[in-house]
N, C-alpha and C positions, 0 to 999 in steps of 0.2 A: 755790652755792659758800659754802664756811667761808671767813671771815674769822679770821685771827689775831689776836687784842687784841694792842693791845702792852703791856700791862697785864692786870691782871684788873680787873674791874669793878664797884663796887658800888652796886646801889639799895638805896635806904629806902624802904619802907610803911609807915607809924604805927611801930610797934615791929618789921616782919619785917626781916630784912636778907640779902638775897642777893649772896655774892659768885660771881661767875660766870668762868672762862675762855676760851671760846668763844662765840661767838654761840651754836650749838648748844645752847649751857646754860639759853636762855633758855627755848625750848619747853615744858619741864616746869614753870618755875615761875608760865605763863601761868592756869591755872586759880585758883591760888592769889592770885594779882595781882588775878583778875579781883573775886574773892571776897573781898579787903581796900579795893577799890577801892566797892563795892557798888551803889547808885543814883548816885553821885557823877556827874556829868557834864563836870566842867572837872577839871584836874590841872597842878599847876605841876611843872616839870622843871627843877632847877637843875643844875649840874656847868660842872666845865673843857669848855676847847673839847677832843675827842678821848675824853668822857669813855664816850660810851655812849648818851649820850640820843636819838640819832636810832636808834640802832639797835636802843632800844629800841620805841621807838613803831611802829616797822618789822614788829620781832616780835609785838607786840599786835595789830596789824590782821594781819598774815596769818593769826594765831593766830584772827583774828573773822572772815576771809574775805573781806576788802577789797579788793577788785582794783586 
């Protein structure tokens, strides 16, 4: 089920930035995000309440096949 974002969400990773309009827009950027993360095992996510941090982590886990 796709939720509508209350507003667009902006994600930064190093010098990359994604502005997404819906949760479905996350899946296509996952390969690029994983390449940017590289071998890092720890990430820090910052943002206001409702900014999309949990949504980003859930999309990443789905992409990686975490059940």
